[in-house]
N, C-alpha and C positions, 0 to 999 in steps of 0.2 A: 604331500598334501602342499596345496598353496592357497594363499589368500583369494577371496572372491572379490573381483573389482566390483564397488558398489554399483555403478553405471549399468555394468553387466547384469547384475543380480536383478537390479531394478527392472530393466527392461524386459527380463526373461519373466518376472512376476506379472508385469502388466499383461504380456502375450497370454500367460496361462490363465490369468483372470477372464480374458476375453473368450479364450478357447473352451474355457469350462462352462461359460454362461452365453452361448451363441444366440439365444432366443431372447435375452434380455437387452434393455436399453440402458447401459451403465455408464457413469461418468466417474473416472479415476484422475483424482486431485493430486498431485505430488509436492512434497515439501522438500526442497533440494539446495542447499547453500551454493553447490558446485555451478548452477546455471547452466547445465547439460542440456543444450537444445535439441539434443538426439533422442531424449527421452520423452519428447512432447510430438504430438500428431500434427504433422504437416498437412494430413489430409486424412478424410474420415477412414480410409482403407488401412491406414497404419494401425498397429497393435499397441502403440505406446500409451502414455496418460494423456488425458484429454486437455490438462492445464497444471500451472504450477502456481503456488502462492508467490506472488511476484514481490519479494522483500525488498528489492532495489527500489521499486516504486514507493513503498511505504519509507523507507530510509531518506530518499529524496525528500519527499514530502516532509517527513518530521523534521529534518534540518531546516527545510525552508521556513518551516514554522516556528521552530524553537532555537535555531543555531548550536544545538549540541554538538559536541565534537569528541566525545570519549567513546570507548568501546567501539562497536562497529561503525559508529557514526563517523569515525575518522576517515573512512573510505569515501565520504559523500560531501567533500570540501568545494565542490563545483556544481551544486544542487540543481541549479536552474539548466545548465547543460546537460547534467546526468539525468534530469526528468524529462527533458526534450527528447533523448535518447530512448528512455524507458516507453515515453508515449509513442514514438515512431518504431521502435524495434522491439520492445518487450525488456531486455535487460540492460542495465548500465554497465555491468561488467561482462565483456565478450572476449576474455582472453586478456583483458588489462591487468598490469599489475596491483595487487592489492596491498595498501599499507597495512591494514588490519593484519593479513597474514603474513607480513614480514616480505612485503614484494613479490611474493609468489602470483602467477598469473591465475585469474579465476574465471570461468565462464566460456562459452562459446558463442559463435554469431547466431543470432536469432531473428533477424529481419525478415525471414522467409516464413515465419510462422505465423498464423490467423492471430487476430487481436484476441480471440476467444481462449487462446493458450495462456492467458495470464489473468490470475485473480487478484485484484488490487484493492487495497484497504488503506485507512487512515490509522486505524486502530484494529487490534484483535486481542485475544486473550494472551498470545506470548509477549507481543510488543509493550503491553502495558502490564501484565503481570510479572514479567521479567525486572521492572523496574523496583527499586528498594522500597519504594512508598506508594507504588501502584498508581501513580498520577494519570489521569486521562488529559487529553489534549485540552479540554476545557480549562484546566488549572496550569497550563503551561504557554499557551498561545493566545495572541490577540484575538478576541472574538470575531472580528470581521474577517481578519485572515483565514481564521477555521472555517467560517462560512463559505469563502471563496474556494477554498480547498475541498469542502464538501461538495460543492456544485461541480468542480471538476472531477471528482472522484465518479460522480452519477452521468456525467457528459461524454467520457471517452467510450469508444467501441469495446474496450476491455471488460472483463466481468467485474463489478464493483461488489464488495461485500460491506455491509453496514453491520457494525459491532453492536451488542445489545446496549440499549440506552442512548446509542448516538444519535438516533432519529429524534431524541427530544433533548439532546444537549446534556446528557448526564454529566454530574459534576463530582459523584461519588467514586472514591477509587476502585480499582479492581486489583486486589492484593493476591499475592501468591498464597493460596491456602491448602492444607493437607488434612488428612483424618488418619494419621497413623497410630500405632500403640505408643506408649510412654517411652519406650526405648528408642525406638526408630524416631520418634516425634523430636527427642532432644537432639539427635544427631543431625536431622533435617534443618533445625533451628538454627544450630552452630554453623553447619555449612552455608547456609544461605547468608548468614551475615558474614562470614568469611570471604564469599566470593565478590564482595563490594568493597574490599579492603584497599583494592587499588585504585578505586574512584576517588577524586580529590575531596569530594564532600562527605566522604565516609573514612577518611584515613585513620580519623580518631576513633579508637576502640569503644569510647564513650558514646559516640554518635551512631555506631553500628549497633550498640545494643538498643536503640530507639526503633530499628527496623522490626515492623510487627512480626510476631512469632506466628509462623505459618500454620501451627497446630493448635492455636488459640481458637475458639470459638468465636470471640470478638472480632477475629480477623475476617473469618466467612461472613459475619452479619454487618460489617462495615462495607463489605463489596456488593451487596445486595442492592439492585437498582431500586429507586424510588419509582412510584407510579406518576406518569404524567401523561394526561390525555392530550392536550393542545397546546403548544406554544409556538413561538416564532421559528423554533427549530422544526417543529412538525410541520409547519407551513411550508418552509424551505423543502424540507425532504417530499412532500407531497407534490410541490409545483415541479421540483426537478425530475420526480420519478414519472410525472404525468408526461412531461416533454420527452422523457427518454422513451418511454412506451409508445409515443405515438410517433416520434420524428427519427429515433436513432435505432431502436430494436429492430423494426421491420427491415432495416437496410443493413444490417451488420454482415449476413451471409454474402461473402464475396469482398468485402471491403477491403482496401489495403491502404497504408499510410501513404500521404502526399507530402510528407516532411514534416519536422517540427524544429524549433530553434529557442533559445534562449533570448528574451527581448531584454532582459538586464540580468543583474545578479539574482534578483528575486522575482522574475517575471519569465513566462514561457508561453508559447503558442504552438499548436499542432493542428494538423489537417488530415483528413482522409477522405478518400474516394470510395463513396459507399455502394453497395452492391446494385444499387439501381443508377449508378452513374452521378448521383448528388455528391456534391463536397461539402463534409461538415467541417467547421473550424472552430476551436475552442481556445479562449487566451485566459491566462489567470495571471494576476499580479498579487503577490504575497506581502508586499512591502506597501508602506503609508504613500510614498512618493509614486507619480505616475510614470509610467514605462512606455518608452515609445514603442508603437505599433504599427505594422504597415496596413494600408487599406484593405478590408476585407469585403467581396462582394457576396451578396446574398441577403437572404431576410433574417434581421436579429432575432432570435428565440428566447434570449436570456440575458440580463445584465444591461449595465448603463451604456449609451452610446460612446464611440471614442471621442475625445476633446481635442481637436487640433493635432490629430495624429499621435494621441498619446491614451494609453490604456489607463484609466482611473487606479488610485490605490486601492488595495483590499477589494479587489472585485474579480468577478468571472464572467465571461462574455461568451456567448454561443451564436454562431450563424449556420444558416444552412441553404446553398444554392443549388438549384435544380437545373 
């Protein structure tokens, strides 16, 4: 007997699912830290997965918003350049050495894949729930930088995911919670606190004891989103989605990257040639200071105008040229 290669197993599983359900229109989305592009569909004829959760995209955005560097975020210390690569090619790591994995190479080339092969997000249950205190970005980032990042999320031809409550700017945490029996619950609680011992903020055992008990009913109750019908966040979400629905989604089939670049250590610009020949360009500045930005042709769809060749701080701008 020999160990089954994960990639081989996953590829076979995707093919078996499609063969078993030939009459159904299905979407297979993969979670795979290895960034194996061969597992993703380059064309509709492939039997691979339709898309992958694009953790690299999330990690770049998170570091740009928070400047955190512990854990897997140590792999993203050039976040603007790496975000540009994610926007243009999907993966930031495409065989590059990963500091978080001891310098081992991670990933394979992904520029040939369609934009719809990547599901992007700023927050999800893993990335928030895996934090010791379950903080959402509203508690960690400058609010205007977060608004700019949210607009970027919704304006790319990749597939955006909005996490529950994000559309109205939820501030309550999303904690790791469980519902185990008493014996297993104690083990999970102890294990949960132990896993954060190597983080500077939780090196003290007394501090780790303050990490919420996953099995306590109060932990779940603290994670239930509040009900908000309308505010500035819902207005931003509605405006950005309306722009996406009218100007971006109809043009996604056949679109390809036209390049991306870091404008500064905290700003990025990307362009795509859309399926109908139009050119979509987005630029986001995560910092307060303006960033140099080359002139962009086309109709402005969102954001403030460039000011003397500079992208205003804490902003996202979108253009479309036909």
